[in-house]
N, C-alpha and C positions, 0 to 999 in steps of 0.2 A: 504493500500500499504506500503511495507517494506521500510526501509530507503535507502536499495540499489537501488531500482526502482524508489523511489523519485529523487535520485542524478542522475541517468540515464536520467531521464526524463527532470529534470532541464538543465543537460548537452545538451540534444538533442535540448531544447528549445533555450538554448544560442547560440548553434551552427547555429540553423536556423535564429535567430536574426541576427547573424554576417554573414551569408550567404547571407541574404537580403541586408544587408549594402554594402557587397562586390559587390553584383550584381547591386545595384544600381549605383556603381561608374562607372561600365563598361556598364551600360545601354546606356548612351550617345555614347558610342563607336560602339553599335549596331544600332545606328539611323541614320546611314549615308544613309539609303534606303530611298527612296521617292516612292510615288504612281507612278509616271512615270518610274522611274529606275525598279521598279518590274514588271510594265507591259511590258517593254521592254526585260527585262531580262528572264521571263517566257512566253512571247508571249500571254499575257492575253488577252482574247477578248472582248474589250471594246466594248459596244453596243449589245452583245449577250443576249438573254433571258435566264434566269436561274430559278430554282425552289429551294424550300425548300430542304436541305439537300446535295444539289449539291456542287460540288467542284468548284471554280472558276478557279482553274488549270488545271480542267478535268481529275483529277486521284483520286483514293481513299487512295492512300498512302501519308503522310504528306510530303511536302517539307522539305528536311533536308540541313543545312548550316552548315560550320566548326565550332565546338565550341570555338576554340581558339581565333577566331576574332568575335565571337558573344555570349559571356558570358550572357550578359544580357536578351537573349532568355530563359534562364532557369527560369527567373522569374514568367512567366505566368505558368510554371510546378510547381514551388514551391507555388504559390498562389493556384494551384488546387490539392495540396499534391501529386503529382504524384512522388513521391520518387524512385519508379520503373524506370519511364522515365529518372529522372536525373540521376539515377545510369547509365542506358544504354548511356546516353550522355558522362558520363565520361569514360566509357569503350571502347565505339565506337568512340569517338571524334566528333561526328555530334550531332547537336541539332534541333528540328523543328523549322522550320521559324514562327516567332511570326508575325502573319499577323495584329494584334492589333497596331502595330507601323504605318501601313500605311493606314490601312482601319477603316471605320466609320459602319454606321447601315447597318443591313442584312447580315455582315459577322463576323465570330467569329476568334479566333486566330490561327486557324489550316486552315483558309481559306475555311471554309464551308458556305454555304448559310443559314442563320437562320433567324427566326421571319418575314418572308416574305409570305404574302398569294397571291396566283395567280403567274401568269408569270411575274417575276420581271426581271430586266436586270442590267448588269454591268455597271458603269458609274463611273464619277469622280463628287465629291461633294468638291468644293475648292481643297485642298491638299490631300485629302482622297479618297480612293477607296471605292465604296458603291455598294450595290445591291438594286435598288430603286424599291418598290412596284409599281405595275400598278396602274394609275390614275383610277378614277370612270369608265373611258371609254378608251379603246385604240383601234383606228382604223386605218387603212391603205388602200392602192390602190391596186387592183388587176393588175396583169401585166404579160404578156407572160413569162413563165420560159422555156416551151418547145413548139415548134412551128414548122409548115410546113411552107416553101417558095416556091411558084410555080416557076418552072424554064422552059425552052424551051423543055426539054426532061424528066420533071417529077418533082419531088419535093425534097428539100434539108430539112433534118430535123436539128433544132438546138435546143441546151439547154444551158442555161445560157449563151446565146450570141455566142456559139461556134457551128459550122458546125459539126455534129457527124456521118452523114451519108447521102448518094444521093440515092433516089429511082427512077428508070425509070417508065415511064407512065404504062408499063403493068404490074407493081408489086404494082401498088397503091391500087387496090382492095384486096390485099392480106396483107395489114397493119394491124396490131393487137390493134391499137390504137382505145380505145372506153371508153365511159362513158354513163352516162343516156341520154345524149343528142345527141351524134353523134357516129358513127361507120365508119368501112371502106367503106361502101356505102355512107355515107353523105359525107366523103371526096371525095370520086370519083366524086359525084353530084358538090362538091365546086369547084373541078380542071376543069371539063368539062364545068361547064355552068356560074359560078359565078365570078371565079378568072381570072385576067390577071396576065401577067409574073411579078413577084415580090409580087404579094398578099400573105398575111400570114393567116394561120389557127391555132389558138391558141390551144394546147393539154392539158398542164398544165398550173396552173397560181400560181405564187408566190405574196408575197406582199412587196411593198414598200411604201415609204414615211410616216412610222409611225408617229401619232401624237405626240408621246412621245419622239421621237429621236432615238428609238433603232434600230439595224440594219435591213436592208431587209432580208427577208427570202425565202428560196426556196420552191418549191411547196410540196416537201417531209416534211419540216419541219412544215408546217402550221398545219396539224392534230396532230403533236408530242406536239405543244406548245398551239393551240388554240381549237384542237378538229376537227374530221370528219364533224361535222355539218357546220363548217366555209368553209370548202373545197366544201360541196354540195350547200350552199348559194352563193358561190362565182361563182360556176359552172352555176347558174342559171341566172346571170347578166352578161351584156356586159363587157369586158375586159377594166380596166380603172375605173371601179366602186367603190365607198368607201364602205368599208366592216367594220361594227363594229364587233371587233374580241374578245373584252373583256368588260362586264360591271359588276359592283359591287357597293353594297351600295346605291341603288336607290329605288324609289317607282313609280309603274306605275300610271298615271293618265290619264282618258279618255277624250278626247274632246267630242264635240257634235257630234250626228249622223246626217249625211246628206243623203236624200235620193230621188228617182225619180223613175218614170216607164218608161218601153221600149217604150209603146206607139205602133201605128201602122202605118206604112207606106208600104202598099202593094206594092206601085210601085218600091220598092227597095227589096222586098221579106222578109217579117217578120221572116221566119224561120232562113233566113242567117243574119238578124239584131240580132236575139236572141243568136246565136252561136258567133258573134263577140262581143256582150255585155258582155257574159260570159267569152270571151277570153280576153278583157280587165280587167275585175274583177281579173281574175287568174293572168295577168301580174304585177298587182299592190300589191294585196293582200300580206301582210307580208314584204313588202319592208321597211327596216331600214335605215334610212337617219342619219348619224352622225352630230354632229354640225356644223355648218357653211359650210355645204356640199352640193352638188348636187348629186341626183340620178336619173335614169330613172327606168322603169320597167322591167320586166325580159327579157332575151334573148330567142330564140328559141320558141316564142309563134307567132302563125301565126292567120291571118285573112282571111275571106272568101271577095272574091270583088263581087259587084252588080254593074250592068249597070248603068251609070249616065253619060248623055251628057254633063253635066256641068263641070265635075270633068277633071283633066289632064290625058289624056290617056283613057277617056270615062268610066271608072270605079272607085269605091272608096269601102271602108271598112265600109258600113253604118252599124249603129249600135252600134258604139263605142261612139255615142256622149251622149247619156243618161248616161252611165258609167263616161264618163269624166266629165260630170257635176256634178255629185256626188262628185268625186274627187275634183274638182276645188272648190266646195264650202267647203269641209272638210279643204284643205290645205290654202284657202285664208283667212278662219276664225280664223286661227292660226295667221294671220299676214303676212304669205308668199306671195311672190309676184305671180302673175299669171304664171302658169307652162308655161315654154317654148313649143310652139307646139300647145298652145290653143288660143282661143278668148273668148270674154264675151258673145258672140252669142249663140243663141240655136244650130247651129251647132258648137260644142265646139272645135272640132279638126281641125286643118289647113290641107288642102291638101297638101300632100307632106311628110307629118311627120307620121312615124309609131307608132301607138298609145302605143305600147310597149317599143321600144328602143329610139324613138327620142323623146317623150314627157320627160320633166325633170322637178324636184322639187327641190327647193332650201330651206333647213332648215336654218333659220335665228336664231334659238335658240342656247343656249350655252349648250345644252344638246341634245341627240338623241330623234328621234321621230320614231314610227313604223305607217305605213298606213296599216289599216285594210278595206276590202272591201268584200261584200258578196251580195247574191242575194236570194230573196224569191219568190217561186212560178214559173210559167212558163209563156209563150206566151207573148202576148202584154200586158197583166196586171203585168207582172214581177216586183217585186220591186228590185231596186239596191241601195245599201247602203254603205257609207263610212264614217270612222272617223278617227283621229288622236290619236295616244296613246303617250303620253309624259314619258319619263324616266327621272323622277325629281331626282336629286342627294340628298341624305340625309344629306349631310355635305357640 
């Protein structure tokens, strides 16, 4: 290196040192911002779910502020040797806001989400803004986001609590609302036979009451944040069910398998009993119950009735009790209470309780569990099995 270049390099180094000292003096002048003032000024969405590389201000362009009152914000450009950026600041009179002055973990100096795995969310940690990573488990409760309400003359359509249209009776069968479990014919049947004025029919489900305190989300945001499989799962279960939306860093551990057989009671029709036993298994297989939460089986599961003079109304869904006994053994062996809607008797399901929607199981563990049920064989000798799978956290 020539003496000329050496002198220039030394001069640049000295200038940078002087500039650093100069900026240090002005840094305190740029620190009049607080996390709360920045949230209010830029309308930042506290509680909103966020992902890696997403901007907390919702824009790909950096937030710029006047250089003359924010000289200290040049520091992070200097530390990154962004000389071009510094030159632009001096020529334009604006400088990127340095979010490191008001933010902590999960947010870089430009306001982008960094080092966050999975769906984090924007929140406060003391006097700082942070994007918090999801816990091992995140769950919430399904809630109507879009629904129908029966009126004297048809149905009103609501979305996010607001009425968006009214549909007369003769147009209900033309409604285009549908999914795997309902369509216009289902809605018409609900209106004509099941619903009273004021009754509601859920079309789409959002999520409320998050375990980690993040904001409620609409039905359209559920697949964006947690995946379409969570929409599909929630669709299968009654509105208000707890839904495990995210799980990470855990190990599955199987509990004991408990089984029984269908047996024969020809007075109730063994073919009907087999159908009902299988329906019970379908209703409960794959049910995931978050920690310290209560869940039922699936919605939209139907059972055949068999004549029974001792039952209220003269009929009952015989055949569900063998499956219920298997489920009862599996969950109570975990230390769970006897499921609501069951007894300790051979006839395990109480009259008046729908075996899918009305029976409920409370998970008293501090981690989620999944109920697995299956059948083997067919006829009166069909085996029915159940076990609990534990989601044990790794840390």
